[in-house]
C-alpha positions in Angstrom: -18.0 9.5 21.5 -17.6 6.7 23.8 -14.6 4.4 23.1 -14.2 0.7 23.7 -15.2 -1.0 27.0 -12.6 -1.8 29.6 -12.8 -4.2 32.3 -10.9 -3.1 35.5 -10.2 -5.9 37.9 -8.5 -5.1 41.4 -9.2 -6.3 44.8 -8.4 -3.0 46.4 -11.5 -0.9 46.3 -9.9 2.5 46.2 -7.5 1.7 43.3 -10.1 0.2 41.3 -12.6 3.1 41.6 -9.7 5.7 40.9 -8.7 3.7 37.9 -12.5 3.6 36.5 -12.9 7.2 37.0 -9.6 8.1 35.2 -10.5 5.9 32.2 -14.1 7.3 32.1 -12.8 10.8 31.8 -10.4 9.5 29.0 -13.9 8.3 27.2 -14.0 4.6 27.8 -16.8 2.7 28.7 -15.7 0.9 32.1 -16.8 -2.1 34.1 -15.2 -2.9 37.5 -14.8 -6.4 39.6 -13.2 -7.0 42.8 -11.7 -10.3 41.9 -11.3 -12.9 39.0 -14.5 -14.7 39.7 -16.6 -11.5 39.3 -14.6 -10.4 36.4 -15.5 -13.6 34.5 -19.1 -12.9 35.3 -18.7 -9.4 34.3 -16.5 -10.3 31.1 -19.4 -12.8 29.9 -22.2 -10.1 30.4 -20.4 -7.2 28.8 -17.8 -8.5 26.2 -15.2 -6.0 27.1 -12.3 -5.2 24.3 -9.6 -5.1 27.3 -9.1 -6.3 30.8 -6.8 -4.3 33.1 -6.1 -6.7 35.9 -4.0 -6.8 39.0 -1.7 -9.7 38.8 -1.9 -10.5 42.7 -5.2 -11.3 43.8 -6.8 -13.8 46.2 -8.5 -16.8 44.9 -7.9 -16.1 41.3 -4.7 -14.4 40.2 -4.5 -12.2 37.1 -2.8 -15.0 35.0 -5.4 -17.4 35.6 -8.2 -14.8 34.7 -6.2 -14.2 31.7 -6.1 -17.9 30.5 -9.9 -18.2 31.4 -11.0 -14.8 29.6 -8.8 -15.9 26.6 -10.8 -19.4 26.6 -14.0 -17.4 26.3 -12.8 -14.7 23.6 -9.3 -15.3 22.2 -9.3 -11.7 20.9 -9.5 -10.0 24.2 -6.6 -8.0 25.2 -5.1 -8.2 28.8 -3.0 -5.9 30.4 -1.8 -6.8 33.7 -0.5 -4.5 36.7 2.0 -5.5 39.2 4.0 -3.8 42.0 7.1 -2.1 41.4 10.1 -4.6 41.8 8.0 -7.6 40.7 8.4 -7.2 37.1 9.5 -10.8 36.8 6.0 -11.9 37.6 4.7 -9.6 35.0 7.1 -11.0 32.3 5.6 -14.4 33.2 2.2 -13.0 32.6 3.4 -11.9 29.1 4.6 -15.3 28.4 1.1 -16.5 29.0 -0.4 -14.3 26.8 -0.9 -10.8 28.4 -0.8 -8.1 26.0 1.6 -5.7 27.9 2.1 -4.8 31.8 2.3 -1.6 34.0 4.0 -1.3 37.2 2.3 0.3 40.5 2.0 3.2 41.0 0.6 3.8 37.9 1.7 6.6 35.3 -1.4 8.3 33.8 0.3 8.8 30.4 1.8 5.3 30.2 -1.5 3.8 31.1 -3.3 5.7 28.3 -0.5 4.7 25.9 -0.3 1.0 26.9 -4.1 0.8 26.6 -4.4 2.4 23.3 -1.6 0.2 21.9 -3.4 -2.9 23.1 -6.9 -1.5 21.9 -5.5 -0.9 18.6 -4.4 -4.7 18.1 -7.9 -5.4 19.3 -9.3 -3.4 16.5 -7.0 -4.8 14.0 -8.2 -8.3 14.9 -11.7 -7.3 14.8 -11.5 -5.4 11.4 -9.4 -8.3 9.8 -11.9 -10.6 10.9 -14.7 -8.5 9.5 -13.1 -8.0 6.3 -12.4 -11.9 5.8 -16.1 -12.2 6.4 -17.1 -9.4 3.9 -14.7 -10.9 1.3 -16.4 -14.3 1.8 -19.7 -13.0 1.9 -19.3 -10.3 -1.0 -16.9 -12.1 -3.4 -18.5 -15.4 -4.5 -15.8 -15.6 -7.2 -13.1 -17.9 -5.7 -9.7 -15.9 -4.8 -10.8 -12.8 -6.7 -10.4 -9.9 -4.4 -11.7 -6.6 -5.4 -14.2 -3.7 -4.4 -13.2 -1.0 -7.0 -15.9 -0.2 -9.7 -13.6 -1.9 -12.3 -13.6 -5.2 -10.3 -17.4 -4.9 -9.4 -18.3 -4.5 -13.1 -16.2 -7.6 -13.8 -17.9 -9.7 -11.3 -21.5 -8.5 -12.6 -20.2 -9.6 -16.3 -18.8 -13.0 -14.9 -22.3 -13.6 -13.2 -24.1 -12.9 -16.3 -22.0 -15.0 -18.8 -21.2 -17.8 -16.8 -24.7 -19.6 -17.1 -24.2 -19.6 -20.7 -22.0 -21.9 -23.0 -20.6 -19.0 -25.2 -17.1 -18.8 -25.8 -15.0 -16.1 -23.5 -11.9 -14.3 -24.5 -10.1 -12.8 -21.6 -7.7 -10.0 -22.5 -5.5 -8.1 -20.2 -1.7 -7.7 -19.0 0.1 -10.8 -17.4 -0.4 -11.1 -14.0 -3.9 -9.7 -14.0 -5.8 -13.0 -12.9 -7.2 -14.3 -16.1 -7.1 -17.8 -15.0 -8.7 -17.1 -11.7 -11.5 -15.3 -13.8 -11.7 -18.3 -15.9 -11.9 -20.7 -13.2 -14.5 -18.5 -11.7 -16.7 -18.6 -14.7 -16.5 -22.5 -14.7 -17.4 -22.8 -11.0 -20.5 -20.6 -11.5 -21.8 -22.6 -14.5 -23.8 -25.5 -15.0 -20.5 -27.3 -15.9 -19.2 -26.6 -12.4 -19.5 -30.6 -11.6 -17.2 -31.1 -14.8 -13.7 -30.8 -15.4 -11.8 -27.7 -15.6 -8.7 -28.2 -17.8 -5.9 -25.6 -18.4 -3.5 -25.4 -21.5 -0.7 -23.0 -21.1 0.0 -22.6 -25.0 3.4 -20.7 -24.6 4.8 -23.3 -22.4 4.4 -26.1 -25.2 6.6 -26.4 -28.1 4.7 -26.5 -31.5 5.4 -30.1 -31.9 3.7 -31.1 -28.8 0.9 -28.5 -28.6 -1.2 -30.2 -31.2 -0.9 -33.5 -29.3 -1.5 -31.9 -25.9 -4.9 -30.5 -27.3 -6.3 -33.3 -29.5 -4.5 -36.5 -28.3 -2.5 -38.9 -30.4 -2.6 -42.5 -31.7 0.0 -45.1 -31.0 2.8 -44.9 -33.1 1.8 -41.5 -34.6 5.2 -40.2 -33.8 8.5 -41.1 -32.4 7.8 -42.0 -28.7 4.2 -42.3 -29.0 3.9 -45.9 -27.7 0.2 -45.8 -26.7 -3.0 -43.8 -27.4 -3.2 -40.7 -25.4 -6.2 -38.6 -24.8 -6.0 -34.8 -25.3 -7.1 -32.0 -23.4 -10.3 -31.4 -25.3 -11.2 -35.1 -24.6 -10.4 -34.7 -20.8 -12.6 -31.5 -20.6 -15.5 -33.2 -22.2 -18.6 -31.9 -20.2 -16.6 -29.3 -18.7 -14.5 -26.2 -19.5 -11.1 -25.9 -21.5 -9.0 -22.7 -20.6 -6.6 -21.9 -23.4 -4.3 -19.5 -22.0 -1.8 -17.3 -24.2 -4.1 -18.3 -27.3 -2.0 -15.9 -29.5 1.0 -18.2 -29.1 -0.8 -20.8 -31.2 0.6 -21.6 -34.4 -1.3 -21.2 -37.7 -1.5 -25.1 -38.4 -3.1 -25.8 -34.9 -5.3 -22.6 -35.5 -7.2 -24.4 -38.3 -7.8 -27.3 -36.1 -9.0 -25.4 -33.1 -11.6 -23.4 -35.3 -13.0 -26.6 -36.6 -13.5 -28.0 -32.8 -15.2 -24.9 -31.9 -17.4 -24.9 -34.9 -18.2 -28.5 -35.1 -17.3 -30.1 -31.9 -15.1 -32.6 -33.4 -11.7 -33.7 -34.1 -9.1 -36.5 -34.9 -6.4 -37.4 -32.7 -3.0 -37.0 -34.3 -2.0 -39.8 -36.4 -5.8 -41.0 -36.3 -8.8 -41.1 -38.6 -11.7 -41.7 -35.9 -13.6 -38.9 -35.4 -13.9 -37.9 -31.6 -17.0 -35.5 -30.5 -16.5 -33.2 -27.6 -18.9 -31.0 -25.3 -16.4 -28.2 -24.3 -16.9 -24.6 -23.5 -13.7 -22.8 -24.4 -12.2 -19.8 -22.4 -9.3 -18.2 -23.8 -6.9 -15.7 -22.6 -4.3 -13.5 -24.3 -2.0 -10.4 -23.2 -1.7 -9.3 -26.9 -3.8 -7.3 -29.1 -5.4 -10.1 -31.2 -7.0 -7.8 -33.6 -3.6 -6.4 -34.1 -2.3 -10.0 -34.7 -4.9 -10.5 -37.0 -4.1 -7.5 -39.1 -0.4 -8.8 -39.1 -1.7 -12.2 -40.5 -0.5 -14.0 -37.2 -3.8 -14.9 -36.0 -7.1 -16.1 -38.2 -9.6 -13.5 -38.4 -12.4 -16.5 -38.3 -11.1 -17.9 -35.1 -10.6 -14.6 -33.4 -14.6 -13.9 -33.8 -15.4 -17.4 -32.6 -13.4 -17.1 -29.7 -14.6 -13.5 -29.1 -18.0 -14.2 -28.7 -17.8 -12.5 -24.9 -14.8 -10.2 -24.4 -13.8 -9.4 -20.7 -10.9 -7.0 -20.3 -9.1 -7.3 -16.9 -7.8 -4.1 -15.6 -4.3 -3.6 -14.6 -3.7 -3.3 -10.9 -2.5 0.2 -11.2 -6.0 1.0 -12.7 -7.7 -0.4 -9.5 -5.3 1.0 -6.8 -8.0 1.0 -4.2 -8.1 -2.8 -4.1 -4.2 -3.0 -3.3 -4.7 -2.8 0.5 -7.1 -5.8 0.5 -5.2 -7.8 -1.8 -1.9 -7.1 0.2 -3.9 -8.2 3.3 -5.3 -11.5 1.6 -1.8 -12.3 0.6 -0.4 -11.6 4.1 -2.9 -13.8 5.8 -2.4 -16.6 3.1 1.5 -16.8 3.5 1.7 -16.1 7.0 -0.4 -19.0 7.4 1.5 -21.2 4.8 4.9 -20.2 6.6 3.6 -20.5 10.1 4.3 -16.7 10.9 2.8 -14.5 13.2 2.6 -11.5 10.8 -0.8 -9.7 11.2 -0.8 -6.4 9.2 1.1 -3.9 7.1 1.9 -0.4 8.2 0.3 2.8 6.6 3.6 3.8 5.4 3.9 0.4 3.6 0.4 0.6 2.3 1.1 4.0 1.0 4.1 2.8 -1.0 2.5 -0.4 -2.5 -0.4 2.1 -3.6 1.6 4.5 -5.2 3.9 1.7 -6.9 2.8 1.1 -10.9 2.8 -2.4 -10.6 4.2 -3.6 -14.1 3.8 -7.4 -12.9 0.1 -6.9 -11.6 -1.5 -8.8 -8.9 1.1 -11.6 -9.4 3.7 -9.2 -8.7 2.2 -8.1 -5.5 1.6 -11.6 -4.5 5.2 -12.3 -4.9 6.4 -9.3 -3.0 3.9 -10.0 0.0 5.1 -13.5 0.2 8.6 -12.2 0.4 7.7 -9.7 3.0 6.0 -12.2 5.1 9.0 -14.5 5.1 11.6 -11.8 6.0 9.5 -10.2 8.5 10.8 -10.8 12.1 7.8 -9.6 14.1 4.2 -9.2 13.6 4.3 -6.0 11.1 5.4 -5.5 7.6 6.8 -2.2 7.1 8.6 -0.3 4.3 11.9 -1.9 5.3 10.5 -5.3 4.2 9.6 -4.1 0.6 12.0 -4.4 -2.3 13.9 -1.1 -3.5 11.8 -0.7 -6.5 8.7 -0.3 -4.6 10.0 2.7 -2.7 10.6 5.5 -4.9 12.7 8.5 -4.4 11.2 12.0 -3.9 12.0 12.8 -7.4 9.6 10.3 -8.5 6.7 11.7 -6.8 5.9 14.4 -9.4 5.7 17.1 -7.0 6.5 20.6 -8.2 6.3 23.9 -6.3 5.1 26.0 -8.1 2.9 23.9 -10.2 1.4 21.4 -7.5 -2.0 21.9 -6.2 -2.7 22.4 -2.4 -4.2 19.0 -2.5 -1.1 17.4 -4.0 1.2 19.1 -1.4 -1.0 18.1 1.3 -0.8 14.4 0.0 2.8 14.6 -0.5 3.4 15.8 3.3 1.1 13.4 4.8 2.7 10.3 3.1 6.2 11.5 3.5 5.9 12.2 7.1 4.3 8.8 7.6 7.3 7.4 6.0 9.7 9.5 7.8 8.1 8.3 11.2 7.9 4.8 10.2 4.2 4.5 9.6 2.9 5.9 13.0 -0.4 7.8 12.3 -0.1 9.5 15.9 3.5 10.5 15.3 2.8 11.7 11.9 -0.4 13.7 13.3 1.9 15.2 16.0 4.4 16.5 13.5 1.9 18.0 11.0 -0.4 19.3 13.7 -3.6 17.6 12.7 -5.6 14.7 14.2 -4.7 10.9 13.4 -8.3 10.6 12.3 -7.8 13.0 9.6 -4.7 11.2 8.5 -6.7 8.0 8.5 -9.4 9.6 6.4 -7.0 11.0 3.8 -5.1 7.7 3.5 -8.7 6.3 2.4 -9.2 9.0 0.1 -5.7 8.4 -1.3 -6.5 4.8 -1.8 -3.8 3.8 0.6 -6.6 1.8 2.3 -10.0 0.4 0.9 -13.0 2.5 1.2 -14.5 0.3 3.9 -13.2 -2.1 6.4 -9.4 -2.6 6.0 -7.6 -1.5 9.3 -5.7 1.6 9.3 -2.7 0.8 11.3 -0.3 2.7 13.6 3.3 1.3 14.1 3.6 2.8 17.2 0.7 1.2 18.8 1.8 -2.2 17.5 5.6 -2.4 18.1 5.8 -0.6 21.2 8.9 1.3 20.4 
């Protein structure tokens, strides 16, 4: 199979021809040019992934070619060649944006290694761009990432219920993204142009919650120096999201039930009836039916809220989404912190995928933010993950006899990856299999999504 296209630029015809033949034997598609001007014409015609160029050339040198090519395609990789003893000029080219450099006479093994390392970076950028495009195209529900069957079913239900005015009850563990789902329902509903108002019930004292929901009249209690609209009034024509609905005290539950049934209420301390047109979306991490059985939650309110019930899966139930989520948070916090972090190693992805995530997506987000901040280079490895994400061997559950061949194979691949710092090529060499097989297996294990997310190689990124 033909690999990526490389443009070889050298004013020495014999060197140019020899390089082209060597690279073709390695399976690359190769174009050649005798100078920088001809190289730019070839570049615009063939769009190579990588330019391999001599530094010293008449007319347009390698650095100027690099700058002009990057102006046409910021993602192109450029490797420069320089004579032995002129490394200072190569370093200057690196500062100007070259991916790497080689000294003449070229060593074939070093040449192939440097080109593969640079091309892996190019593949990574291309696949990350494609991933972002797919996420933007496929997932129209703002900031909700997931290609797993569980999330695809959730997206389908959101699309079905969003146009209605029915109350929705979101259930699931803390950190699973209930507020994001509520916002997505609102944004995809006829009420999207109206307000989306949030109430975090557990964060408010019982004495304040009723006032927050329904508002109050001046003088209704100490400190009430003026009339204040509650969240139901502010959400008129839109959506009210009641988070942690199970924390609402019994007295407030009665008033909430009346609003849901009659769409009217009175402010605290007032006797004027206020009508409101609000869609209510509630969320809880409790078992509300159990709370009803215990007498802590009104049964009639439960059924009024539970017209549509959406249960959000825990992150450990959709492990195939972890790499895409990790990439999303990496990009988000790299941008916020102005960091040049671009990817996560296979070994780190394997650790993230195996971790049980008691804090769900929120915990993953926090860990990725910390990892981005702590990373010194462009890669997040296992050393940037907190200790609880990195289990010891006894926690892996491998027992011989007692384990299947598939389990033993999985253990061998993941632990070898960890031992070699996430390099698929080194792990493949150690295990005596191909890097592609390791990449395929990682997809199978859920250490990378089933399509699109780049498989990374520490060796090809770090240059170590």
